[in-house]
C-alpha positions, 0 to 999 in steps of 0.5 A: 194573481189577476185582479178584477178592474171593476170590483178589485177581487182576485179572479182568474178571469176579470169581469167585463165592463158594461157601458152605463147607457149600453151605447144606445142614443136618444134622438129627439124629433124636431119641433114643427116650427123648426121644420117649417123654417125656411133655413131649415128647409133649404139646408135639409134639401141640400143634405138630401141632395148630398146623399147622391141617391135616386129619389126612389131610394131615399124612402128606402134609406129612410126606412132602413135608418129609422126602423133599424135605429136601436135607440129611443126616438122621442118628441121634444116633451119626452113622449115616445115617437111611434111610426107605423110600418107604413108611415113613410109611404103615408107621409108621401101620400102613397105616391110610389114615384116620390116625385116630390123629392125631386122638386124638394132637392132643387130648393137646396140651390134656389131661394124660397119665395114662401114658407114651407107648407104645413102639409109637407110637415110629416115628410120633413119630419121623417127626413130630418129624423133620418138625418139625426140618426144616420148623420148627426154631424150633418143634422146639427148643420141642418138645425142652425 
């Protein structure tokens, strides 16, 4: 006789286990002060450079990762993080060449003379979010 491992009843075909969380993660977006810290900025630049992708492919990678994520993305307070379809392009001021990314990746190897500018916050947030989703082990290293 076959017994169900879940309920203990004898059955021909046992019940399937259903994971408690359905294997969906919840990602918390980084705080502003964390993103604008020099060390975080520099580590994020190193991580982007380590992707070894051309600058025009990085926004595509970000879009695939963020919009393809099936879990929840929330602000530090727990409120849902919503990103419009054009959110990545808007963060980069609709600059199709994404030249800022080339300059940004250079900061992984040189010392910053000043703190990151507040106007780059949305770009940094989306880059950091993509790493938190796609490479959580690297995101922990970035956030130190």
